[in-house]
N, C-alpha and C positions, 0 to 999 in steps of 0.2 A: 424369441427379441421382441421388441417394442420400438416401433417406430415413433421418432419422436414427434411431437406436433409442435407447431409454432410457439404455444405457450411454454414449452418446456415438459408440458404429462405424456405419459406416454398413451399409448394406445392398444387397441388389442392384441394380445400373442401371434404373431405369424410366424411361419420359415424363413428361414431367409433365401432370398432370391436373386438373381443376379443383378439389381444395382446397388441391393441392399451389403449384396458380398463384394463388391466392389469401392463401396462407401467404406468399409471394415478396412481392407487393403491401402486405401486412400492413408486411412488414420495411423495404421503401422509403419506405411511410408514414411510419413509426416514425423514420427516417434522419431525412426532411425536417423533421418536427416536430420533434427533436431538436436541431435546428439545422445539421445540414450533409447531406451528400451523398457522402460516401465512398467507397460503391464505386460502380465503371461500371455501366452498365448493360448486362444480359447478354441472352443470349438464351432464358431462362429456365431456365437449368442453377443448382442449387443446388450453393454449394461450403463443404468446413470448411476449419479452417485448421488446422495439423499442426502442432506441434513434433518434429522431425527430431535425432536425436541418434546421434554417430557413437564407435566407441568411444573414438577418441582424443576429449580434451578440449582440441583447440587449430585452431591456424588449416587445418594439414592435414585435421582430420577434419572441420572447418564444409565444405572445400571437397570431398570426400567426398559429405559426406552433402546436398551442395545438388545435385550429379551424380547420385547415386542418387534425387534427388526429382526433378530432370527428367527423367531416363529411366523413371520412373513413370508420366509425365503429369502430375506438379506444377509450380506457377507457384512458385518463390524469391522470394519478398518480401524476407526479411530475411537475414544471414548473419551468425552470433555466432560469431567465431574464437574470442574468448576461451574460450568453452567445446566447442568443437565439435559446433556445433547450426546447423540454420536451422530457420524460418518458411516453411512452404509452404502452398497454396492448392490442393487437387483436389478430385474428385469421384470418384465409385466406388472399388471395393479399393482405396485407393491406401496406405492402412498395411497391409495386408497384404502388397500387391506391394513394398514397400521393409523390412520387416522382415524379408523371407527374404533380403535381399541381405548381402554377405558386408560386415565394419566396422560394420554397423548396431548398434548397443545397443537404442535405443528409437526407436518411432515414438508420441504420441497425437495423438486429435483436443484440440482446446483449447476447443473449443464443441460444442452440441447443434443448437442453431437455425442453419439455414444461411443463407448470405448469396447476393447474385446476383452475384457475380463477387468475385476478389480486389480490393485497395483500387487505387486509381490511382496513377499517379505523381506524385511532387512535386520538382522541382530539389532539391538539398542535401540531401535527405533521407536518412538511414540512415549519415549517419558518425560515429560512438564519437567521433572525436576534435574536430569542432565545437564551440566556443563558447571554452574556454577554449587557446590555441593554447600546445601542449606540455605538457597537463595531464599530471601522473605518472600514469605506469601505462598510458597508452595501447596497446592491443594490436590492431596490424592493421589499424582501422580499422571492419569490417565495412560490407559494402557491400549494399545495399538499389534495388532498382529499381523498387518500387512503393512508393505509400504515400497517407494520406487525403490531399485536396487542398484542407485548411484545419486548423486547429490547432481543434479543438473537441469535447469530450466531456463526457459529464453522469450524474449519477442518475441509471439509470431509475424512472420514477413507481413501480412495485412495491416498490423495497427502497432506493436510494439510500444517505446515508452512516451511516442508523442498522446497517445491515447491512454497513457496514465498520467499523461499533466504536465506536458513541456511540449515546447512549439521549434523547430530546429531554427536556425538561421543561417540562412543562403552562403554556401560555402566551399569546400574540399570536403568529400564525406569520408569520415571516420572507422568505417567498417558497413556491414551491409546492411538489410532491413529497409521497410518502406516509410516513410513519417507522412503523418497528414498532409504538413503544409511541400511534400514534394520533393525536399532538400534532403541532404545528408547534414552530419553535425560536423559544423566547424572548429578542428583543433588548431590551438596558438601553442607558441614557443612558451616558457618557462616564464610566465608576468612575474616573479620574484615577491610577490605579495606587493607588488603596486600596481594603483588607477584601478581598486576596485569599488567603485563610486557606490554598492548596492551597499555595502560597509559602512562608506561616508555618509551615505544618505541616514543611515541608523545612528550616528555618531561614535563609530567603533573601524578597524582596521587602519589603513594608511590611505589617506585622499589621494586623489587621482591626481595624477601630475606628480606625486611627491617622491616616484622613486622608494630611496632608500630610508626615506624621512622616518623618523622614528611614528608608532603606533598614537592614534591618539584615542586611547581606550580607557582612558580615566575611568574609575572605578569600578570596570569590572575584576571579575577573584580572577586570582592567580592561577595560572593551569593546574600548580598542587592542589588547591580547593574545588577546582572546577572536575580533577581526576576522577575527587569520590561523587560524583554525580553520574550515572547510566542513562544515557536515552537511547531507545529505538527508531532504530531505519529500518521499517517494513518494505520491501521496494523491490527489485529486479537482482538485488544483491549487490554485497561491496568487497572490490576489489584492496583487502586488507595487507598488499602487498605495496603497495602505492605508497611512495615516499611520505607523502602529509598524511597517512590516514596506520600509518604501521602501529603507531603507539596509541592511535585512537581506538581501534577495535577492538573489543575483548572477546578472546574466543571461549571463553570459558559464559560469556553472557550470550554467545553468537549460536546460529542454527539455521536450517531450512526447514520451511514450511510448505517446499512447494507441491506436498500431496495431500495438505490436510494434517500431516503429524509430525511432529517437529524430530530431526532430524541434528544431531551435535557432533558429526562425525566432522573430524577437521576439514576443513573447507569446503564444508558443504553448504553454507552460507555466501561463499563467489558467485560472480554470473559466471554464466557459460559464454566463454572465449570464442568458441564457436557463432555464435548468435550477434549478427549486427544489432546494434540499437541499447544491448544489455547493458552499458555502461548507465544506465541511466541513475542505479542505486549508490553508485558511487560518487557522481556529481552533487547526489543530493548530501550523501554522507562529506564530502569535503564542505559544503556550506553550513551544516552543520556544528561540526569541528576539526577540522583542517587544522594540523599544527602549525605555532608561528615558529619558522625558523629561517626566515630569509630568503629561502625558496617557495616555489610553487603558490598556493592561497592558502589563507587563511579564514576557519572558520568565522561564524559569530560568537563560539564559544571554545576557544584552542585550548586543547587539556582536557576537554569532557569525555569518558568513554561512550563509547558507541557499539551497542548491542546491534549485527549488521542480523537481518532476520528477510534472509530471500522467500517471497511469496511466489515469483514465477515460476508456477510449474513448465514439464516436459512440452505442454502445447502452449505454451505462452500467455498464461490464463491467469486474470486475478480472480480465482473463484473463491465462493462465499467461504469454505472451509477451510480455504488456504490462510485468509484474511483472521478468521477466526482464531484458529491454530498459531498467526503471531501477534496476535492481541493479548493471548492468554499467556503465551511463554515470556513477554514483553514483561506482564505483568508480576508471573511469577519471579522473572529474575530481578527484581526492584528497580525496574526502567522509570522515570521520573518524568519523563516525555515519552509518545509512542507517535514518528511522522510516519502522516497515509499521504504520499505523493502520485495516485492513482485512483481508480475507481472500479467498484467489483466489475468482474462479467457472470454471466454472459449480458445480464440485463444494464444498459447506460443506469437508466432508472429504474426502481422496481416498485410494485404497483398495489395496495392490499387488497383489491378485488382478486387477482391471480393469487392461488393457493400457494405456489411455489414460492413465487417473487416474496408474498407476505411472511414465508417461512426465514426464506430468506436473510430479511429485516429483520425477524426477531431474533437470528442465532447472532448477527452482526452487534444487533444492539443487546446484548446479552455480554455478550462480550468486551465492549464497549466500556458498559455498567460496574462489570467485573476489572477492568481496567484503572476505572476510574476508582472504583472505592479500594482496591491497593495503593493509590495515591500517584497514578498517571495522567497527566495530561495530554488527553490523546486530542495529535493536530492531525486535521486534511486540508489538501488545495480543493479549491472551489471547480477549479473543470476550466476548460479551455472555449468555452463554446459561444462566450458572448449573452447567455442566455438571463435571463432575469428568473431565479429560482423560486422565487414569489408569485409566479404566474404560471397561466397555460402554458406550454411549450411541448414540441417536437422531437422525435428521439427518431433515427434515420439510422442507427447503427445497430440495434438488435435485434434478435442475439448474437452475437460478433463470435458465437464459438462456431458456425455452421460451416460445412466444406467448402457448400457451392453455394450458390443462387444469391438474388440481392435481398437485403437487409430488410426487415417492417418497418413502412415506416408509421409510428405510433403518435396520435395525439392524445398530448399529456394532460391530466390537472395536477392540483399543485400538493396534492393527495401523493404523487409519487417521487419518492426519493433519491438523490445519489450516496449510493454506500461508500463508503461510510460518512462522507460529511457532511449531509444534511440530517444525521440524528442526534437527538439529543445531549447536549455536554460536550458535544466536539465542536473544539475550536477551529473554524471554518473560513480561510485565509485566500483572501481577492490580493489581484498582481494590479502593482503600481510600475509607471516607466522611472525613467532616472530623475524627471524634473517632478515627481511626487503624483503628475497626475493618473487617474486608472490607465491598466491595459487596455488597450481596446478589445483583445480576446476573454478577458476575464468575467468566467460567472459573477453574477451580483445578486442581489436581493433584501430587500427589509424586512430586517428579522432572522434572516436565514444566513448570513453570513458574520463573523465575528472581527478581523480584523484585515488591516490590508498590509501588505509588506512589500520590498524590490521582487518583482519577475520577470521585470524589461520590457524592451521592442525586438522582436524579430527582425520587424521591416526596417530596422535600423542599423543594422551592421554589428560587429563585435560590440562595437565599443559601445553600446545601448542593449547588452544584454549579459547576462550574468556567466563569468568564464570560475570552471570548476575542475574539480580532480576527473580524470576520465582513466578507465583500467588501463595497464600497461605504464604506467608513469607517465601519463598523459593530463593535456587539459584539454576541456572544453568550452565552446561557448554554446550555450541552449538560452530560451526565455520561456516562462509559464509561472501559473498558478504553483505548479510542484518547487519550482525554484522560492517562490516566496512562502509557502508554507515551512521547506527546512531552513528560512532565517526565522521563522517563530518558534522552531523546535529547540533551535540555539537558544536563542533568547527564554525560554521557558529554563534549558539547563541553567543559565547564569541567574535566573531567579530562584530556583532552588539551592543553587551554589550559596547566593547571602540569604535565605532564608528555608532552613533547612528542617527546619519543623513545619513548613507548611504544607498543607494535602493536596490534592489536585483543583480541588474549587477555590484555594487559596490562593495559587499559584497562579490561575486563568483570570483570578479578578484584578490582581494586584498587575497583570500585562495589560488589562484593559480599562483600570483607571490613568496607566499612565501614558497609555494611545489617546484617552479621551480630553487629558488635561492637556495637552499638544498640540487640540484640533482648531482649526478658523475654520469659520462658515463659509459660505458663497457656493455658487456653483462648482461642482466638483469638487470643492474642498473635501479639507478629510471629515470635515464634517456633515456631509452626506451621506448617509448611513446607509444606504443602499448600496452603496460601493463600498466603504470603507469601515463598515459594522461599529466598531468603536472608536477608532480612528487607523492612523498610518502606524506600524510600530514603535516602539522605545524600548529600545534596551533596556533593564534594570539597570542601576546604579549602588 
């Protein structure tokens, strides 16, 4: 086995002794409690997962990366021919052996806590062309020999969706899990599409206090036109049985990427109902595209089709391979926008001087570029740490997949980036309150953020946060840059419906120019680019 160092790189092979054997037992117990046992029983060995990137970003590169991984003793779990990479599981000094091979650009461990074996085989998993027959841009399929034995994944008890990008509002709990704010999730009665300050701030939806008044959505395309547009929600899963989302989620474009390979079996994209805080993706999806029917909430783009892509794996992590898989799936199924309301695990910020973290950054960047090349706008939350992304900062949460002990305190420079939000070409979204001022928790940074959108205030009660859908036909109140990003994704869908010939760059430019045109200067006004980027979101008309 290989003990994981704090950097995520394996050390010398050693025999499994008492403490390590206990660690493996704890990991297996956690899997059982989380509702799935995706890893086959092993002989007490400890595996890490690795992304192996060839110099060539194509199917030939993926074949080379796979061959070199196998030659070095790794088990290839998934190929990503779209970007010339593979996902492999291995023990010992795998990374150093493969890095030394010609044609290999980067190798990085995607986790620091080992698992007892690679994930087990599942018939039909690993196919990027599954679901929508003839999906635009399907690139060679992607082969995968192994995978989890069922679609399951949930927020881990120590992080949950607050780490993914939302802040809880004090109130009665709507499930288990532990949030950063130390509170539960507030559920509310059916709002009947009334009082949505967030939509009113954008000039769409029903004004607060209007009750059943007619929507003020002037100029927004009709649902039939919007239904021709597909957007992808990469998150903790989406409950497509919710009345607001039943007609929105497209099962032919939905999948789980919870172990780094696409699983399009029916319902694989849904959240795990046995784990608290896994409703985050349902909340985000409701903001994007909940239908307008007089009940529940209305999305920014009611009528849009949603590709629900669950990233959270059985250990409750957004590992880099899950993100790569999700971005490629969304792109190959024709998504015009891809919502990412989370940050990558296990490192909150990935630094180029660390070879593992550099490889993870390169892999996610390749996937982002691939999605943008297919015409998708990649949208991401800026994060909820009140940090200037353009300045030196601290990270006190990494690695967050450890099973014991405190996190490291890392003092980081601006070269360390949050994935995927700080990658080139990504629309990174900050949060504003209902008065249009920056939310206190929101990250910011001149040149590091793109737009601002409604995220709400977690300290102002339910009326100052964002109401949206929650699994089981419920409605919940959350605040955060997760919610802000979802508004932008909905606006991209509207723009794509109005301009079906626009590519990703043109759609992003349209949103930026509309936001800038509506801005006014002054301290904390939307002309302050460090907090607002181009300005506060304006939904195209």
